[in-house]
C-alpha positions as protocol buffer text, in pm:
chain_id: "A"
residue {
  index: 1
  type: MET
  ca { x: 3297 y: -3878 z: -11244 }
}
residue {
  index: 2
  type: GLU
  ca { x: 3116 y: -3710 z: -10963 }
}
residue {
  index: 3
  type: SER
  ca { x: 2809 y: -3878 z: -10828 }
}
residue {
  index: 4
  type: PHE
  ca { x: 2462 y: -3748 z: -10905 }
}
residue {
  index: 5
  type: ARG
  ca { x: 2416 y: -3633 z: -10544 }
}
residue {
  index: 6
  type: GLU
  ca { x: 2745 y: -3441 z: -10546 }
}
residue {
  index: 7
  type: LEU
  ca { x: 2645 y: -3268 z: -10869 }
}
residue {
  index: 8
  type: ALA
  ca { x: 2305 y: -3174 z: -10723 }
}
residue {
  index: 9
  type: THR
  ca { x: 2473 y: -2980 z: -10441 }
}
residue {
  index: 10
  type: GLU
  ca { x: 2769 y: -2823 z: -10618 }
}
residue {
  index: 11
  type: LYS
  ca { x: 2602 y: -2480 z: -10642 }
}
residue {
  index: 12
  type: ALA
  ca { x: 2302 y: -2311 z: -10484 }
}
residue {
  index: 13
  type: ALA
  ca { x: 2098 y: -2384 z: -10798 }
}
residue {
  index: 14
  type: VAL
  ca { x: 2150 y: -2690 z: -11017 }
}
residue {
  index: 15
  type: ILE
  ca { x: 1954 y: -2793 z: -11325 }
}
residue {
  index: 16
  type: PHE
  ca { x: 1977 y: -3135 z: -11487 }
}
residue {
  index: 17
  type: THR
  ca { x: 1874 y: -3118 z: -11852 }
}
residue {
  index: 18
  type: LYS
  ca { x: 1902 y: -3281 z: -12189 }
}
residue {
  index: 19
  type: SER
  ca { x: 2067 y: -3079 z: -12464 }
}
residue {
  index: 20
  type: SER
  ca { x: 1773 y: -3119 z: -12703 }
}
residue {
  index: 21
  type: CYS
  ca { x: 1500 y: -3023 z: -12452 }
}
residue {
  index: 22
  type: CYS
  ca { x: 1334 y: -2690 z: -12535 }
}
residue {
  index: 23
  type: ILE
  ca { x: 1152 y: -2675 z: -12198 }
}
residue {
  index: 24
  type: CYS
  ca { x: 1488 y: -2717 z: -12025 }
}
residue {
  index: 25
  type: HIS
  ca { x: 1620 y: -2419 z: -12221 }
}
residue {
  index: 26
  type: SER
  ca { x: 1323 y: -2210 z: -12103 }
}
residue {
  index: 27
  type: VAL
  ca { x: 1382 y: -2298 z: -11738 }
}
residue {
  index: 28
  type: LYS
  ca { x: 1753 y: -2217 z: -11770 }
}
residue {
  index: 29
  type: SER
  ca { x: 1663 y: -1882 z: -11929 }
}
residue {
  index: 30
  type: LEU
  ca { x: 1425 y: -1803 z: -11644 }
}
residue {
  index: 31
  type: PHE
  ca { x: 1699 y: -1862 z: -11387 }
}
residue {
  index: 32
  type: TYR
  ca { x: 1938 y: -1637 z: -11580 }
}
residue {
  index: 33
  type: GLU
  ca { x: 1671 y: -1365 z: -11603 }
}
residue {
  index: 34
  type: LEU
  ca { x: 1626 y: -1382 z: -11225 }
}
residue {
  index: 35
  type: GLY
  ca { x: 2000 y: -1328 z: -11182 }
}
residue {
  index: 36
  type: ALA
  ca { x: 2095 y: -1683 z: -11088 }
}
residue {
  index: 37
  type: SER
  ca { x: 2388 y: -1866 z: -11239 }
}
residue {
  index: 38
  type: PRO
  ca { x: 2291 y: -2231 z: -11195 }
}
residue {
  index: 39
  type: ALA
  ca { x: 2514 y: -2529 z: -11258 }
}
residue {
  index: 40
  type: ILE
  ca { x: 2380 y: -2694 z: -11572 }
}
residue {
  index: 41
  type: HIS
  ca { x: 2429 y: -3065 z: -11633 }
}
residue {
  index: 42
  type: GLU
  ca { x: 2320 y: -3192 z: -11974 }
}
residue {
  index: 43
  type: ILE
  ca { x: 2312 y: -3558 z: -11885 }
}
residue {
  index: 44
  type: ASP
  ca { x: 2303 y: -3679 z: -12244 }
}
residue {
  index: 45
  type: ARG
  ca { x: 2664 y: -3555 z: -12260 }
}
residue {
  index: 46
  type: TYR
  ca { x: 2774 y: -3779 z: -11970 }
}
residue {
  index: 47
  type: SER
  ca { x: 2885 y: -4137 z: -12027 }
}
residue {
  index: 48
  type: ASN
  ca { x: 2669 y: -4246 z: -11732 }
}
residue {
  index: 49
  type: GLY
  ca { x: 2374 y: -4026 z: -11833 }
}
residue {
  index: 50
  type: ARG
  ca { x: 2126 y: -4314 z: -11833 }
}
residue {
  index: 51
  type: ASP
  ca { x: 2223 y: -4401 z: -11477 }
}
residue {
  index: 52
  type: MET
  ca { x: 2177 y: -4038 z: -11375 }
}
residue {
  index: 53
  type: GLU
  ca { x: 1834 y: -4030 z: -11541 }
}
residue {
  index: 54
  type: SER
  ca { x: 1738 y: -4346 z: -11353 }
}
residue {
  index: 55
  type: ALA
  ca { x: 1854 y: -4189 z: -11024 }
}
residue {
  index: 56
  type: LEU
  ca { x: 1643 y: -3880 z: -11096 }
}
residue {
  index: 57
  type: ARG
  ca { x: 1336 y: -4096 z: -11157 }
}
residue {
  index: 58
  type: GLN
  ca { x: 1394 y: -4286 z: -10833 }
}
residue {
  index: 59
  type: LEU
  ca { x: 1404 y: -3951 z: -10656 }
}
residue {
  index: 60
  type: GLY
  ca { x: 1058 y: -3874 z: -10793 }
}
residue {
  index: 61
  type: CYS
  ca { x: 1150 y: -3661 z: -11092 }
}
residue {
  index: 62
  type: ASN
  ca { x: 881 y: -3737 z: -11347 }
}
residue {
  index: 63
  type: PRO
  ca { x: 913 y: -3603 z: -11607 }
}
residue {
  index: 64
  type: SER
  ca { x: 1281 y: -3622 z: -11534 }
}
residue {
  index: 65
  type: PHE
  ca { x: 1385 y: -3309 z: -11726 }
}
residue {
  index: 66
  type: PRO
  ca { x: 1448 y: -3046 z: -11632 }
}
residue {
  index: 67
  type: ALA
  ca { x: 1519 y: -3154 z: -11275 }
}
residue {
  index: 68
  type: VAL
  ca { x: 1583 y: -2847 z: -11059 }
}
residue {
  index: 69
  type: PHE
  ca { x: 1763 y: -2845 z: -10727 }
}
residue {
  index: 70
  type: ILE
  ca { x: 1781 y: -2535 z: -10508 }
}
residue {
  index: 71
  type: GLY
  ca { x: 1990 y: -2543 z: -10195 }
}
residue {
  index: 72
  type: GLY
  ca { x: 2063 y: -2910 z: -10256 }
}
residue {
  index: 73
  type: LYS
  ca { x: 1695 y: -3008 z: -10250 }
}
residue {
  index: 74
  type: TYR
  ca { x: 1489 y: -3127 z: -10543 }
}
residue {
  index: 75
  type: VAL
  ca { x: 1219 y: -2864 z: -10603 }
}
residue {
  index: 76
  type: GLY
  ca { x: 1062 y: -2994 z: -10920 }
}
residue {
  index: 77
  type: SER
  ca { x: 1044 y: -2991 z: -11295 }
}
residue {
  index: 78
  type: SER
  ca { x: 929 y: -2724 z: -11539 }
}
residue {
  index: 79
  type: LYS
  ca { x: 565 y: -2721 z: -11424 }
}
residue {
  index: 80
  type: ASP
  ca { x: 669 y: -2672 z: -11062 }
}
residue {
  index: 81
  type: ILE
  ca { x: 926 y: -2405 z: -11144 }
}
residue {
  index: 82
  type: ILE
  ca { x: 678 y: -2204 z: -11350 }
}
residue {
  index: 83
  type: SER
  ca { x: 421 y: -2229 z: -11068 }
}
residue {
  index: 84
  type: PHE
  ca { x: 679 y: -2110 z: -10814 }
}
residue {
  index: 85
  type: HIS
  ca { x: 772 y: -1823 z: -11043 }
}
residue {
  index: 86
  type: VAL
  ca { x: 410 y: -1717 z: -11093 }
}
residue {
  index: 87
  type: ASP
  ca { x: 333 y: -1716 z: -10720 }
}
residue {
  index: 88
  type: GLY
  ca { x: 659 y: -1536 z: -10640 }
}
residue {
  index: 89
  type: SER
  ca { x: 818 y: -1811 z: -10432 }
}
residue {
  index: 90
  type: LEU
  ca { x: 1091 y: -1907 z: -10680 }
}
residue {
  index: 91
  type: LYS
  ca { x: 1279 y: -1583 z: -10628 }
}
residue {
  index: 92
  type: GLN
  ca { x: 1257 y: -1626 z: -10250 }
}
residue {
  index: 93
  type: MET
  ca { x: 1384 y: -1986 z: -10277 }
}
residue {
  index: 94
  type: LEU
  ca { x: 1682 y: -1861 z: -10478 }
}
residue {
  index: 95
  type: LYS
  ca { x: 1748 y: -1586 z: -10222 }
}
residue {
  index: 96
  type: ASP
  ca { x: 1724 y: -1830 z: -9931 }
}
residue {
  index: 97
  type: ALA
  ca { x: 1974 y: -2062 z: -10102 }
}
residue {
  index: 98
  type: ARG
  ca { x: 2197 y: -1762 z: -10182 }
}
residue {
  index: 99
  type: ALA
  ca { x: 2173 y: -1823 z: -10554 }
}
residue {
  index: 100
  type: ILE
  ca { x: 2073 y: -1457 z: -10594 }
}
residue {
  index: 101
  type: TRP
  ca { x: 2132 y: -1160 z: -10366 }
}
residue {
  index: 102
  type: PHE
  ca { x: 1855 y: -912 z: -10454 }
}
């Protein structure tokens, strides 16, 4: 099993979610609409999911889902992502990390 940190940097955009989280689904959909293809990790499907959730909380992710990483850096949860989208900076973050090209 890869470590949490390795998973957070495996692609330009990475989203940690829970399979039953409707807000997580909305954030994933937003990324797809922007043209990104993020790595998605539904931690409730991992045997060490509770440990991963604990690591996310220690990193400052609260609420812990969705936890979004762009360019290997934690950028926030749903509230932050929506704010970045509204002010136009989310698309630029994705471009800078080479998660999208246009």
